Each structure stands twice: as structure tokens, then as C-alpha cells.
C-alpha positions as semicolon CSV with decimal commas, in nm:
position;residue;x (nm);y (nm);z (nm)
1;M;4,029;20,823;-2,942
2;G;4,031;20,998;-2,608
3;H;3,870;20,867;-2,294
4;G;3,546;20,791;-2,479
5;K;3,406;20,455;-2,576
6;R;3,638;20,223;-2,760
7;P;3,527;20,055;-3,082
8;Q;3,342;19,728;-3,027
9;H;3,318;19,610;-3,386
10;A;3,563;19,379;-3,561
11;G;3,825;19,549;-3,774
12;T;4,186;19,650;-3,824
13;F;4,308;19,924;-3,591
14;H;4,616;20,136;-3,532
15;V;4,649;20,115;-3,154
16;T;4,868;20,338;-2,940
17;A;4,938;20,357;-2,570
18;R;5,154;20,627;-2,407
19;S;5,325;20,650;-2,072
20;S;5,216;20,882;-1,795
21;A;5,408;21,210;-1,798
22;E;5,633;21,097;-2,086
23;E;5,811;20,856;-1,849
24;R;6,035;20,597;-2,012
25;I;5,836;20,278;-1,972
26;F;6,068;20,075;-2,192
27;R;6,401;20,134;-2,019
28;D;6,603;19,830;-2,114
29;D;6,587;19,515;-2,325
30;R;6,397;19,331;-2,048
31;D;6,113;19,581;-2,080
32;Y;6,095;19,555;-2,459
33;V;6,109;19,176;-2,444
34;A;5,834;19,171;-2,179
35;L;5,595;19,361;-2,407
36;I;5,688;19,147;-2,709
37;H;5,625;18,837;-2,497
38;E;5,280;18,966;-2,396
39;L;5,198;19,047;-2,760
40;G;5,290;18,694;-2,862
41;G;5,057;18,566;-2,590
42;L;4,767;18,771;-2,727
43;V;4,826;18,622;-3,071
44;R;4,852;18,265;-2,933
45;K;4,523;18,316;-2,748
46;E;4,375;18,441;-3,078
47;L;4,277;18,776;-2,927
48;V;4,438;18,962;-3,219
49;E;4,613;18,912;-3,551
50;L;4,910;19,148;-3,536
51;H;5,047;19,292;-3,859
52;E;5,298;19,557;-3,746
53;L;5,443;19,692;-3,425
54;C;5,679;19,962;-3,305
55;V;5,776;19,991;-2,939
56;M;5,939;20,316;-2,835
57;P;6,081;20,431;-2,497
58;T;5,757;20,611;-2,397
59;H;5,485;20,444;-2,604
60;Y;5,395;20,172;-2,852
61;H;5,212;20,139;-3,183
62;L;5,034;19,827;-3,304
63;L;4,849;19,747;-3,623
64;G;4,616;19,456;-3,564
65;T;4,293;19,294;-3,667
66;F;4,055;19,235;-3,378
67;R;3,737;19,031;-3,361
68;E;3,401;19,166;-3,249
69;R;3,431;19,307;-2,895
70;G;3,797;19,199;-2,888
71;L;3,990;19,527;-2,908
72;S;3,933;19,654;-2,554
73;D;3,977;19,311;-2,396
74;A;4,307;19,246;-2,573
75;I;4,466;19,588;-2,514
76;H;4,349;19,618;-2,153
77;R;4,499;19,275;-2,088
78;L;4,825;19,374;-2,259
79;N;4,858;19,704;-2,072
80;R;4,760;19,560;-1,735
81;R;5,004;19,269;-1,760
82;Y;5,288;19,487;-1,891
83;A;5,233;19,758;-1,626
84;S;5,229;19,503;-1,344
85;G;5,558;19,352;-1,460
86;F;5,717;19,692;-1,525
87;N;5,634;19,811;-1,173
88;R;5,770;19,489;-1,024
89;R;6,093;19,498;-1,232
90;H;6,162;19,862;-1,147
91;G;6,042;19,869;-0,785
92;R;5,777;20,129;-0,851
93;R;5,404;20,174;-0,799
94;G;5,134;20,363;-0,980
95;K;5,007;20,421;-1,330
96;V;5,230;20,326;-1,620
97;F;5,004;20,430;-1,909
98;D;4,853;20,777;-1,940
99;T;4,516;20,657;-2,069
100;P;4,395;20,308;-2,150
101;F;4,482;20,334;-2,523
102;G;4,392;20,502;-2,849
103;A;4,255;20,318;-3,153
104;V;4,188;20,438;-3,505
105;E;4,033;20,203;-3,757
106;V;4,223;20,155;-4,082
107;Q;3,955;20,181;-4,349
108;D;4,135;20,260;-4,673
109;D;4,458;20,215;-4,869
110;V;4,573;20,573;-4,812
111;H;4,565;20,531;-4,434
112;D;4,730;20,189;-4,465
113;R;5,018;20,323;-4,678
114;W;5,062;20,621;-4,444
115;L;5,092;20,380;-4,147
116;D;5,370;20,188;-4,324
117;I;5,574;20,507;-4,352
118;Y;5,479;20,647;-4,011
119;L;5,565;20,330;-3,819
120;A;5,892;20,283;-4,008
121;E;6,001;20,643;-3,940
122;N;5,891;20,652;-3,574
123;P;6,202;20,499;-3,411
124;P;6,482;20,732;-3,294
125;R;6,739;20,546;-3,501
126;R;6,752;20,280;-3,769
127;P;6,766;19,992;-3,749
128;W;6,541;19,970;-3,445
129;P;6,516;19,617;-3,302
130;W;6,171;19,678;-3,154
131;S;5,997;19,765;-3,482
132;S;5,859;19,529;-3,744
133;A;6,002;19,768;-4,005
134;D;6,352;19,654;-3,900
135;A;6,310;19,318;-3,726
136;E;6,110;19,001;-3,773
137;F;5,863;18,877;-3,517
138;G;5,729;18,526;-3,574
139;F;5,378;18,605;-3,452
140;L;5,308;18,882;-3,709
141;T;5,084;18,805;-4,007
142;P;5,043;18,998;-4,332
143;R;4,748;19,231;-4,354
144;P;4,439;19,052;-4,488
145;W;4,409;19,286;-4,787
146;R;4,771;19,259;-4,906
């Protein structure tokens, strides 16, 4: 989704957020760990059930189930907290993410199976420690329909 309204209904969504101007916003392990830490916080606060993730140098992908009116709140919180820490760690100012985020609802098995392949093949090399296709993250839960 572009800059338009974000979904407000409960559901499972493939969420993406990209850096401004293709800047590397995950430069070192500290950056990756910072985002993973924030994701774990969202799960602990029950703002999302996360099923898969893939964090790349310039963007991230999440597959999560959000409650009614929960998608925007959770992702805005994630992006705001990550961007603030990133700017502090790297002595920079300004926008980190290009747009707030994109979200596409996963409504059928074909889309779900495609996401499995897409997220697994997204990293620049395998294994990729910042992808649930190659690493385990204790806060991830299986999809409700599997």
C-alpha cells in the first residue's frame, strides 16, 4: 500500500518498510539486534503475533497477525523506536524509513506459500542470521492456519 490509509481490520499481513534513498539502515549486528529486540517487545506487549521475519540491509519484511486497529499502532511504534535508536547509534538525523510501511493482507494459501519462498530467498546469502528461514527467534509463533 502506498501513502493511503492502512488497514484497520484484524488479520494477517505481510508488512514491509524500506529505507530512505536505499540507505543501509541495518549496518552492523547492533542494528539488526535492535530491530529484533523491538519486535520481541511488540510480541510481549501483545501488539502482534509474529510468524516470519526477514531483515535486510535496506528494509525488512514481517508476517504477522494483528488485532483490530493494531497494525498501524504496532508498526509505527516499531519504526519510530528503531529510527530513533539508529540515528543515535550512528550520529545522524532525519528520516530513516522512506514511507511509514506497506501492508498486504494474506488471504489465501497461494499467497501464503509464495511468501514462504519469497522471504526465504530474499537474503543476499544463505544462511542469513536475520531471517526466520535460517534462524530461530523465540517470539515467533506458527501461523494460525498451519
